[in-house]
N, C-alpha and C positions, 0 to 999 in steps of 0.2 A: 504494500500500500504506500500511498504518498507520505511524504514527510510533513510535519506541521502539527499544530496544536489542536485544530478543530477537525479531527477525524470523526467519522460517525460513531465509533465505539467510545471515544472520549466524551462526545456529547451525551450519549446514552448513560454513561457512568455519572456524569455531572447531574443529569436529570434525576437519576435514581437516588443520588445522595440528597438532592434538594427535596425530593418527596419524603425521604426518611426524616429529614430534619424538620421541615415545615408541615408536612401532611398535605393530602390532596385538596382539602377544602381551603386551606390557607393559600396554596398556590393558585387555585381558581380565583380567589378574591384578589390576589396580587395581579394576576393577568387582566382581570376586569378593570381594576384601577389604572393599570398601565394603559390599557386600550382607551379608556375614557380620557385620560390625560393627553394622549396623542391626538384624539379626536378634537378635544377642546383647543389644543395648540394649533391644529390645522385650521379650525374655524376662525380663530383669532387672527391668524396670518391672512386668511382669505378676506376677512372683514377689513383689515388694514389696507389691502390692495384695492378694494372696491371703492373706498372713499375718494371722491375727487379732490384734487389738490386745489386749494383756494389761492388765487393769485392776489397779491397785495394790490390795493386800489392804486390807480395811476395818479401821480402827483402832477398838478398843473403848475407851470412855471410862469 
């Protein structure tokens, strides 16, 4: 197999250890919270891009 840290067996081992430490329900809640955080971040970015930029009023000389 290839060299490197993120081989499939390594990822399965890390997932297994995480399930042993936190438990399945805690990991489900963590995943849900992470997903909601990413969703809120994307919507905030999208809202910032949709706002029109206001130009300052022109000054008369």
